[in-house]
N, C-alpha and C positions, 0 to 999 in steps of 0.2 A: 205253695208248692211243697209237697211232702216227698214225692218220689219222682224220679225222672220218667218212669213208665207212664205217668199221667200225661206226659207230653209226647209219648211215642205210641199212642193208642191208634191202631189201624182203623178201627171203626169210625173214630172221630176224624181221622184223616180222610176217609171216604166221603164223609159229610162235607168237609171243607172243600174238597176237590169238586164235588157236585155243585156247591154254591159258587165256586170260582167259575166253573163252566157256564152256569146260568148267568152270572154277572157279565162275563166276557161277551156273551151273545147279545147283550143289550147295549154294548159300547160301540158307538159309530165308527171310531177310528180303527177298531179291530177288523172291520169289514174290508179295509183297503191296505192295511199294513200291520206288522206286529206291534204290540204294546211293549215298549222297551223299559224294563225296570232294572236298575243297577243295585246290586247289593255291594255296599261300600266296603264292608268288613271281610277280611279273609276268613274269619271264623264262620261267617255265613256261607261263604263259598265252599268251605270244607263240609259243612252240614248238608248243603244242597246236594253235593256229590255223594257223600256217605250214605244218605238216606234215599237217594234216587229221586229227589223231588222234581228236578227239571223234567224228567220223563213223564211225570204224572200230570203236568200242567197242559192245558190246551196249546195247540200249535200257535195260537194267536199271541201268546206271551213269550217274549224273548228276554231271558235273564242275561244281563250284562255284568260281567265279573270285574269289579272295580279294583283300585290300587290300595286296598286296606290291609295289605300284608307288609309290615314294616321291613322285614328281611328282604322281601322281593323288590322293593323300590330303592334299596341301597345301591348307589352307583359304584361302579368298579373301582374308581379312584379312591373312594373312602375305604374300601376293603384293602387296597394297597397301603393306605395310611395305617390301618390296623396292623398289618403284617410288619410294617416298618417299625412300629412301636414294640410289637411282640418280639422281634428279633434282637432287641437290645439286651445285652447280657444281664443288666441289673433289673430287668422287668419280669414280673409275673403278670401275664395278660389273662384276664378272666372274661368270660362271655357266656351267654345263654347257648344251649346246644345247637339250636337251629341256625345260628350264625357261623358255626364252625366250617361248614362246607360251601359257603357262598364264594363263588370264584372271583378272584381278582385278576389283574392282567397277567400275572405270572404264577400266583399260587393262592390258595385259600389259607385260612388260619389252621385248618387241619393239616394241610401240607407243610405249613411252617412248623407246626408241632412235630411232625415226622422228621423234619430237618434239624430238630434240636431246640427250637424255641420253647420257652416255658409257658404254654397256653393251657389253661385249665377251664373246664366247664363248671359253672356254678348255677344254683337255682334262684339266687337273689343277689342284689348288690351287697346286702349285709354279709353274705358268705365271703365276698371279696374283702370287705372291711375286716372280717375276722382273720383272713389270711394276712392282711397288712399288720395286724396286731402280733401275729405269730412270727412274722418275718420282717422285723424292723430294719434289717440291712438290705431289703429289696424294695423296689418300687412296685406297688400293686396297682394295676390299671383295670378299671371295669369298663366294658364296652356298653355304654348307655344307648339303648336302641329301643324304638317303639313310639307309638302315638301317646296321647295323654294318659292312656291306660297305665303305662309303666313309668311315666315321668315322676309321679309322687314318691315311689319307692326309692328311686335314684336320688331325688332331692332330699328326702329324709335321711338317707345314708350319708350324704355330704354334711348335713347338719349334725348328724351323730359323730362323724369324724372330727368336725370342728369342736364339738363339746368334749370329746375325749382327747383332744390334742394329738390326733394321729396325722402326721405330716407326710407319710409315705403312701398315701392313698390318693388316687385321682380318677376322674371319669373322662373317657373319650366320648364326648357327647354327640350323638347322632339322633336325638329325639326329634320327632316331626309332629306337625299339627294338622288336624283333620279339616278345619274349615277352609283355609286357603286352597287346599287340595280339591275339595268339592267345587269351589268356585272356578278353579282352573279347568275342571272337567266340564262344567256347565258352559264355560266360555269357548270350549274346543269346537271348531267347525266340523270335526270328524264325527261327532256324536249327536244323536237326537234322543234324549231321554225323556220319558213320560213320568217317571217317579223313582223314588229311592227307598230301599230298605236301609234305615239308619243304623250305625254301629252301636251295639249294645254296651260293650265294655268301655269304650271311650265316653259314651254318654253317662255312664255310671259316675264318671269323674266330673265332666263339664256340664251335665244336665242337658236340657233340650232347647233352652233359649238361644244358644249360638247358631242354631240352624234356621232361625226364623227368616233370614234373608232368602233362603231357598224358596219359601212360599211367597214372601212379600215381593221380592224383586224378580225372581225367575218364574214364579207361578207354577211351581212343581210341588207335588205332594211328597212328604217323607213320613215314613212310619219307623220309629225306633223299635227294633225287633230283637227278640230273644233268639236262642241258638238251637233249641230243640225243633224237631220237624213240625210239630203243630204250631209252634211260635212262628216259624217262617211262613207256613201256609196261611195262618190267620193274618199275618202282616201283609202278605201279597193281596189277600182279599180286601184288607183295609185300604191299601193303595188304589186298587181297582174301584172300590166304592167311591173314593174321592174323585177319581177320573170320571166315573159315571155321573156323579152329582155336580160336576163342574167346580169342585172345590180344590184349593191348594192350601193345606194346613200341615203343621207338624204334630203328629200324633204319637203316643207312647204306648205301644203294645207291651213293652217290657217293664211295666210299672212295678212289678214285684221286686225289681232290682234297681231300676233307674229312677232317682228322684228328679223332679222337674228342675230343681235349683242346683243339682250336682252335689259334690262332696266338698264342703267349704274347707275342711282341714287339709285335704289333699291339694286344693287349689291354692291355699295360702302357702304351703311348702313349696309348690312349683313356682309361684310368683316371687318368693324370697330368693331362690337359688338361680332361677333361669330368667332370661329375657329373650325376646324374639331376635332372630338373625334378620339381616336385611333381605337375604334370599337363601335358598338351599337347593342343591342339585338333586333331582330325582331320576332314577333309572326309568327311561321311557317317556318321562313327562317333561324333562328339561328343568330349567331353573324356575322355581316358583317363589314369588315374593312372600316373605314373612311366614314361610312354611316349616321353619325349623327353629329350635332354640339353642342358645349357648349359655355357658356359665357366666353369671354376673361377675363384675370386677371384684366385688367384695369376697368372692370365693375363688379367685384366680389360682390360688395355690393348690386347688383341687381339680384344676382343668388340665388334662393331659395334653390338650392341643397347644397350650402355652408352655407346659413343662418340657415337652419334647419337640424336637424339630421333625416335622413330617413333610413328605413330598408335596401333598396338596395338588396333585396333577389331575386334571379331568381326562378320563379314559373312556373312549367310545366302546360300546359293546361289540362283540364279534358280529360281522355282517350277516352271518347265517342265523344269528339269534334274533327272534322276533318278540322278545319279552315286552318291549315298549308297546307294540301294537296290541298284544294281549292285555296289558295293564290298562290301556285306554278303552278296551272293549271293541276294538276295530275288527279283530279276528278272534276265533275260538282257539284254545290251546292246540287241538289236533290239526288245525290248519297251518301251524308253524311247520316250516320245512324240515326241522330237525327233531320234532317231537317224537319221543319213543325210539329214536334211532341213534343219532349222535348225542342226544340229550335225554338222559334218564336220571332217576333219583340217585342211582349208584355213581353215575358220572355226569353230573349236571353241567350243562354249558351255560344256562341262564339261571338267575336267582329264583324264578318262579317254579323251578323243578326241585328246589332245595327244601323250603319250608313246607310243613304239612298244611299251612294255610294258603300256599301258592296254588293258583288255578291249575297249573300244569301238573304239579305233584298230585293234586286231588283227582284230576282226570285220569292220570296214570294209575293211581292206586285203586280207584273205584270203578274203572272202566267207563269213564264218563262219555266216551265217544258214542256209545249206544244208549238208547233210552232205558231208564230203569223203571221197575214196576214194583218196588218193595219199600216198605217202611220197616225199620228194625225195631222190634220190641224187646228190650234187654239186649241179648246177644244174638237173638234168632230173627231172621228176616220173616216178615209177615206180608203176604201178598195183598195188594190193594187194587189190583186190576179187575 
């Protein structure tokens, strides 16, 4: 891959769409019901809406938007815990920008900052560690958030803090794991899925072997996909080809980035610092066994959850918010009662309207309610109709 434009070529998109049309016409189940394909990763959801891919596909394909946006699945109670830590006078609370506006039961981190809490946006946990060096009289807490994609950087920062003897740094760990989540989705009685687009960034760390159970036990195909429009279209074609052939395999369309065995150095750091939680609470999905990690006892002094008293209270979402149903793919974002009215990116009621990877925010930004007919080449839209 030399240039992103290679993967945004409108002529190649036309060819792929025609091939998808021809393939769908030969699949028997498409004659009686839609073929349901879930894109697990929020990055794919964003690309699908940004480039209008959903509207280019035949009506027989139903894209189901999965729970692969870590900000979006953060339960309200954990946001309250963040605010509780951030409002302590001795704390500098650091976080990625997209977590600032996630609503808690009373306020978001952004609102806590406006009320006087020292909340700072950083670009990496190493930025937070640098703040700890510069402010030895303050406790600097980093909000560890994300799937296996971001776990290594947080783990390596903890190891660096240990090596440098920095004791005023800690992590409020909310990292989550992808495999138990997919299993919970497959076990859900609300959904019937025919295949998956696998997460590209997570797979860059863990590889493709952890997904084998999807094909072996559940007999569903998965294609680990890249994030450019041609990546997504090719991956959809690959899933459909497996369905047509009666196969259920784990294939890697994103081989230019994702190694089959994952990243050993990253996995080693994660395994050294973290261990699986018995269970973790997800917004909209409830409690899922072994779906989160916590800091190991050997690194307890870097664990904000042990260093500070937090409420730890489970808080239900507002009744009008239907984030849980959107996360499970039961409804589309625009079918939520408050979408675009009481809930907007400027004043989000639910977490799915906060992050750019959230399905609701993507629909709102790119007009996803209506069918799209463009692929963007560079910054200019190119018609593929």
